C-alpha positions as CSV (number, residue, x, y, z in Angstrom):
1,M,101.1,99.9,73.2
2,N,104.3,99.1,71.4
3,G,106.7,96.3,72.3
4,P,106.1,93.4,74.6
5,L,103.9,94.1,77.6
6,R,105.7,94.3,80.9
7,W,104.3,94.7,84.4
8,Y,104.9,94.1,88.1
9,E,102.6,92.0,90.2
10,W,101.1,92.2,93.6
11,D,103.8,90.0,95.1
12,T,106.8,91.6,93.2
13,R,109.4,92.9,95.7
14,F,110.6,96.2,94.4
15,I,109.4,98.9,96.8
16,A,112.2,100.3,98.9
17,A,111.2,99.7,102.6
18,H,113.0,102.9,103.6
19,H,110.8,105.0,101.3
20,Q,107.0,105.1,101.7
21,P,106.8,102.2,104.2
22,A,109.2,104.2,106.4
23,V,107.0,107.3,106.1
24,L,104.1,105.2,107.5
25,L,106.3,103.7,110.1
26,D,107.5,107.1,111.4
27,L,103.9,108.4,111.5
28,A,102.9,105.4,113.6
29,L,105.9,105.8,115.9
30,S,105.1,109.5,116.4
31,R,101.7,108.4,117.7
32,G,103.2,105.9,120.2
33,I,102.6,102.8,118.1
34,D,105.1,100.0,118.6
35,S,107.1,99.2,115.5
36,H,106.7,95.4,116.0
37,A,102.9,95.8,116.1
38,L,102.9,97.8,112.9
39,L,105.2,95.4,111.0
40,R,103.4,92.3,112.2
41,G,102.5,90.0,109.3
42,S,104.5,92.0,106.8
43,G,107.6,89.9,106.8
44,L,109.7,92.9,107.9
45,F,111.5,94.0,111.0
46,Y,112.5,97.5,111.9
47,E,116.1,96.7,111.3
48,D,115.2,95.7,107.7
49,V,113.7,99.2,107.1
50,A,116.6,101.0,108.7
51,S,119.1,99.0,106.7
52,G,118.1,100.8,103.5
53,Q,118.4,97.6,101.6
54,A,115.1,95.8,102.0
55,R,112.5,95.6,99.2
56,I,108.9,94.7,99.8
57,S,105.9,93.9,97.5
58,P,102.7,95.9,97.2
59,A,101.0,93.1,99.1
60,Q,103.4,93.6,102.0
61,L,102.9,97.4,101.9
62,L,99.1,96.8,102.1
63,V,99.6,94.8,105.3
64,L,101.4,97.8,106.8
65,I,98.5,100.0,105.6
66,G,96.0,97.7,107.3
67,N,98.0,97.5,110.5
68,A,98.4,101.3,110.6
69,E,94.8,102.0,109.9
70,R,93.8,99.6,112.8
71,L,96.4,100.7,115.3
72,L,96.2,104.4,114.7
73,G,92.5,104.4,114.8
74,A,92.1,108.1,114.0
75,A,90.2,109.8,111.3
76,D,93.1,112.0,110.3
77,S,95.7,109.1,109.9
78,S,95.3,108.8,106.1
79,F,95.5,112.5,105.6
80,L,98.6,112.9,107.7
81,F,100.2,110.1,105.8
82,G,99.3,111.8,102.5
83,Q,100.8,115.1,103.7
84,R,104.2,113.3,104.0
85,L,104.1,111.3,100.8
86,L,105.1,113.7,98.0
87,P,107.6,114.6,96.8
88,G,109.1,112.5,99.6
89,H,112.7,111.5,100.2
90,Y,113.0,108.7,97.7
91,G,116.1,109.8,95.9
92,D,116.0,110.8,92.2
93,V,112.3,110.4,91.7
94,S,111.6,112.8,94.6
95,H,114.0,115.3,93.0
96,A,112.3,114.9,89.7
97,L,108.9,115.7,91.3
98,A,110.1,118.5,93.5
99,N,111.9,120.3,90.6
100,A,109.0,120.2,88.2
101,G,108.6,123.4,86.3
102,N,104.8,123.6,86.6
103,L,101.7,121.6,87.8
104,I,101.2,119.7,84.6
105,Q,104.8,118.5,84.5
106,A,104.6,117.4,88.1
107,L,101.4,115.4,87.4
108,E,102.9,113.9,84.3
109,R,106.0,112.8,86.3
110,L,103.7,111.4,89.0
111,C,102.0,109.2,86.4
112,Q,105.1,108.3,84.6
113,F,106.9,107.2,87.7
114,R,103.8,105.7,89.5
115,A,105.6,102.5,90.2
116,L,108.0,104.4,92.5
117,L,105.6,107.0,93.8
118,C,102.2,105.3,93.8
119,P,102.7,101.5,93.8
120,L,99.2,100.7,95.2
121,L,97.0,103.1,93.4
122,A,98.0,104.2,89.8
123,P,97.2,107.8,88.9
124,R,95.7,108.6,85.5
125,L,95.6,112.0,84.0
126,L,92.8,113.3,81.8
127,L,92.6,116.6,80.0
128,D,89.6,118.2,78.3
129,E,89.2,121.6,76.8
130,R,88.6,123.3,80.1
131,Q,89.8,121.2,83.0
132,M,92.4,118.7,84.2
133,H,91.2,115.6,85.9
134,L,93.1,113.0,88.0
135,Y,91.8,109.6,89.1
136,W,93.4,106.4,90.4
137,L,93.2,102.7,89.6
138,D,93.5,100.0,92.2
139,G,96.7,98.0,91.6
140,G,94.9,95.0,93.0
141,S,93.2,93.8,96.2
142,A,93.3,97.1,98.1
143,G,89.9,96.1,99.3
144,R,88.7,97.7,102.5
145,H,91.8,99.8,102.7
146,Q,91.1,101.6,99.5
147,R,89.4,104.5,101.3
148,F,92.5,105.1,103.3
149,L,94.6,105.1,100.2
150,I,92.3,107.4,98.3
151,E,92.4,109.9,101.1
152,A,96.2,109.7,101.4
153,H,96.8,110.1,97.6
154,L,94.4,113.0,97.2
155,T,96.0,114.8,100.1
156,A,99.5,114.1,98.7
157,V,98.7,115.7,95.4
158,V,97.0,118.7,96.9
159,A,99.9,119.2,99.3
160,L,102.5,118.8,96.5
161,C,100.9,121.3,94.2
162,K,100.4,123.8,97.0
163,R,104.1,123.5,97.9
164,G,105.2,123.8,94.3
165,S,102.9,126.6,93.2
166,G,102.7,128.5,96.5
167,L,99.0,128.8,96.0
168,R,95.9,127.2,97.5
169,L,94.4,125.9,94.2
170,P,90.6,125.7,93.5
171,W,90.4,121.9,93.4
172,R,87.1,120.2,93.0
173,F,86.7,116.6,94.4
174,Q,84.2,113.9,93.5
175,F,84.0,110.6,95.4
176,A,82.5,107.2,94.4
177,Y,81.2,106.6,97.9
178,A,78.9,108.2,100.5
179,Q,80.0,111.1,102.6
180,P,82.0,109.7,105.5
181,R,81.5,110.5,109.2
182,H,84.9,112.2,109.3
183,V,84.1,114.7,106.5
184,E,85.7,117.5,108.6
185,Q,89.1,115.9,107.7
186,Y,88.2,116.4,104.0
187,W,87.4,120.1,104.7
188,V,90.7,120.6,106.6
189,H,93.0,118.8,104.1
190,L,91.3,119.0,100.8
191,G,88.8,121.9,101.0
192,D,85.0,122.2,100.9
193,N,84.3,121.7,97.1
194,L,83.3,118.1,97.6
195,Q,80.7,115.8,96.0
196,F,80.0,112.3,97.2
197,D,78.0,109.4,95.7
198,R,79.4,110.1,92.2
199,P,80.2,107.5,89.6
200,L,84.0,108.1,89.8
201,T,86.5,109.4,92.4
202,L,88.6,112.2,90.9
203,L,89.9,115.7,91.4
204,S,89.6,118.4,88.9
205,L,91.2,121.8,88.3
206,P,90.8,124.5,85.6
207,R,93.5,124.2,82.9
208,E,94.6,127.8,83.4
209,Y,96.7,126.6,86.4
210,L,98.5,123.8,84.6
211,H,101.4,125.8,83.0
212,R,101.9,128.6,85.6
213,P,105.6,128.4,86.5
214,W,106.6,126.9,89.9
215,P,109.1,129.3,91.3
216,D,111.5,127.1,93.3
217,G,112.1,124.3,90.8
218,S,115.5,123.8,89.0
219,A,115.1,122.7,85.4
220,T,118.5,121.2,85.3
221,V,118.2,119.2,88.5
222,G,114.8,118.1,87.4
223,Q,116.0,116.9,84.0
224,V,118.9,114.9,85.5
225,A,116.6,113.4,88.1
226,H,114.0,112.6,85.5
227,Q,116.5,110.6,83.4
228,A,117.8,108.7,86.5
229,S,114.2,107.9,87.5
230,Q,113.5,106.5,84.1
231,R,116.5,104.2,84.4
232,Q,115.0,102.9,87.7
233,I,111.7,102.3,86.0
234,D,113.4,100.5,83.1
235,A,115.2,98.2,85.5
236,L,111.9,97.0,87.1
237,E,110.0,94.0,85.8
238,G,107.6,96.5,84.4
239,P,106.7,100.2,84.6
240,S,103.2,99.6,86.0
241,A,101.1,97.1,87.9
242,F,99.5,94.2,86.2
243,L,96.0,95.6,86.4
244,D,97.2,99.0,85.3
245,T,98.8,97.4,82.3
246,L,95.7,95.5,81.5
247,Y,93.6,98.7,81.9
248,Q,95.9,100.5,79.4
249,Y,95.6,97.7,76.9
250,L,91.8,97.5,77.1
251,H,91.6,101.3,76.9
252,S,93.7,101.4,73.8
253,H,91.6,98.7,72.1
254,I,88.2,99.5,73.5
255,R,86.7,100.0,70.0
256,E,87.7,96.5,69.0
257,P,86.1,93.2,70.0
258,L,87.8,92.2,73.3
259,S,87.7,88.7,74.8
260,L,89.6,86.9,77.4
261,E,91.3,84.8,74.7
262,R,92.4,87.8,72.6
263,V,93.8,89.7,75.6
264,A,95.6,86.6,76.9
265,L,97.3,86.3,73.5
266,A,98.4,89.9,73.7
267,F,99.8,89.2,77.2
268,A,101.6,86.1,75.9
269,M,99.8,83.7,78.2
270,S,97.0,81.2,78.0
271,P,93.5,82.2,78.9
272,A,93.7,80.0,82.0
273,T,96.8,81.8,83.2
274,L,95.2,85.2,82.7
275,K,92.2,84.0,84.7
276,R,94.5,82.9,87.5
277,K,96.5,86.2,87.5
278,L,93.2,88.2,87.6
279,A,92.0,86.0,90.5
280,K,95.3,86.6,92.3
281,H,94.6,90.3,92.1
282,G,91.1,89.9,93.4
283,T,89.2,90.5,90.1
284,H,88.1,88.9,86.8
285,F,88.2,89.8,83.1
286,Q,84.6,91.1,82.8
287,E,85.0,93.4,85.8
288,Q,88.1,95.0,84.3
289,L,86.5,95.4,80.9
290,D,83.5,97.0,82.4
291,L,85.7,99.4,84.4
292,V,87.3,100.6,81.2
293,R,84.0,100.9,79.4
294,K,82.5,102.9,82.3
295,H,85.4,105.4,82.3
296,V,85.3,105.8,78.5
297,A,81.5,106.2,78.5
298,L,81.6,108.9,81.2
299,Y,84.3,110.8,79.3
300,L,82.3,110.5,76.0
301,Y,79.1,111.7,77.7
302,Q,80.5,114.4,79.8
303,S,83.5,115.8,78.0
304,Q,82.6,115.0,74.3
305,G,78.8,115.5,74.6
306,L,78.0,112.4,72.7
307,G,74.5,110.8,72.9
308,N,73.5,107.2,73.8
309,D,73.7,105.8,70.3
310,A,77.2,107.2,69.6
311,V,78.6,106.1,73.0
312,A,77.0,102.6,72.5
313,R,78.6,102.3,69.0
314,H,82.0,103.5,70.3
315,L,82.0,100.7,73.0
316,G,80.8,98.0,70.5
317,F,77.2,97.7,71.6
318,N,74.8,96.9,68.8
319,D,71.8,97.5,70.9
320,T,71.4,100.9,72.7
321,T,68.9,99.4,75.2
322,N,71.5,96.8,76.2
323,F,74.1,99.5,76.5
324,R,71.9,101.7,78.8
325,R,71.2,98.7,81.0
326,A,75.0,98.0,81.2
327,F,75.8,101.6,82.0
328,K,73.3,101.6,84.9
329,R,75.0,98.5,86.2
330,W,78.4,100.1,86.0
331,T,77.5,103.5,87.5
332,G,74.2,103.0,89.4
333,V,72.4,105.5,87.3
334,A,70.9,105.5,83.8
335,P,72.6,107.8,81.2
336,S,69.5,110.1,81.4
337,G,70.0,110.5,85.1
338,L,73.7,111.3,84.9
339,Q,74.6,114.6,86.7
340,P,77.4,116.8,85.2
341,L,80.7,115.2,86.1
342,F,83.2,117.6,84.7
343,D,81.4,121.0,84.9
344,A,81.6,123.0,88.1
345,P,78.5,122.7,90.2
């Protein structure tokens, strides 16, 4: 990562209230929910949203998510929210997404402009020789509402790509939680190629679909909107959430010795300040380091075909036994019991 590290935090007010918060508000209103009840505790009034001027923080948006989940009380709420999310009506960034030339360009723009399109869960794109994979990182403190957000974001991507390609694509889904009682909503909105109780939540697609042209996009409109969206990102305190920025740093330096002190120095703060920031985001340093190690280990095992000794060395473990013990703590299974993650079942 070149240049000084920049990020937004959980309480940074940069989300336009008339964008994604308004989508959620309109969904609630369509179900007969009173706007005052939905906005309670968020620091917003309906007039603020309608003014087109208000900016809220990720923490405030999460309050709206929690209120909506409680007040709507329906199994399909997150999926209906996701259907409305992308490309959305958010100005230039929506035009950039809607006018992508193909699926890979759309997903790259989704990741590049995640602060504007996915401020609560950061998407990460991973390619191997055969497949594309997309997974999300919690921007901080999503807590018990994370399931709602995961369902919404998965649905949003599937709906966006169906709209752009004109096809029902053969997505495969894996979830890092048990099968929910409302699994029929997954069948309706995502499809039936679902696997639960896996080490990681992600969706996958064969690479052959990535570069097929999307028929209705305008390259010129998309390019102009892309440039305008980048200017919006440059004007923010940072292009990604604090935990997302930390993840990227740890991922880039995972083969080097990493400590709280070294990372604090890279982030131009004291170790005590870094500890406080992590606590504010509901986590701690070791948890974030283990998350990156888990993701890298899964990739090396499943996509690169490396063995225990090689993966342990890559992650800086001198003792393979200690590494296997750590891997089981991260994923719930020993490396020997790991089922194929990236191959089709």
